[in-house]
N, C-alpha and C positions, 0 to 999 in steps of 0.2 A: 205271319211271315217275318223273317229277320229277327225273331225274338232272341235267339242266342247271340246274334251280332249286337243287338241293342244292349243286352245285359253285359256283354264283354266291354263295350264302349263305356257303359256307366261305371264299370269297375276299372277303367283305364288298362284293360288287358290288351296285349298285342294280338292282332288277328291277321290272317292271310287267307287267300282263296287259292284253290288249285288252278293251274293254267289251262283249264279245259278249252276255253274260247280261243286261246292262242295256238293250241296244237291240234285241236279236233274240229271237225266240221259237222254240221247237222246232216243226218242221213235222211234220205227220202223214205218215209214209212207211211203205211196206210192210216195210222191213227193221228199223224201229224203231231206226235208227242216228242217233246225235247225237255229234258230235265238235267240240271247240273247238281241236283241234290243227291248226295250219296249217303249210304249207311256208314256207320263208324267202321265196320269191317272192310268196306270198300276203300275208305280213306286210308286205313292202315295198310292195305295191300298196295295202294298207290305210293304212299310214303316209304314203305319198306323196300319196294322195288326201285324207287328213285335213289334211295340211300345206297343200294347195291350197284346200280347201273349208271347213275348220274345222267340218266336219259329220261326226259319227260315223256316223249312218245312211248317208250317201253313201259314206263310206270303207269301212264294213263291207260294203255292197252290192257295192262294187268288188272286194273281196278274198276274201270268204267265199262259196264256191260253194254252191249249193243242195244239192249232194251231201253236204255236211257235216251236213245235217239242221236247219239254222237258216235262218230267213227274217225279213225285217222284218215287223212287225205290219201289218195292214191300216191304211191311212191314212198310212203313212210313205212317204217318197220312194222 
């Protein structure tokens, strides 16, 4: 875990994380599964949608599948 982050820090590379915790909530699911780990294509979808819309809720909705255990709170787009 965190292998990529450690390697980036060792090489003094700038890193950032997507604001999943800030804009999404854990959904109730039977498996009690919640993961913030995304595949590269999901990250690309999030970032490209954010670039177009300048909206984190829209971007996260586009890239974070409900199978990850996170959803937008009620009342969000």
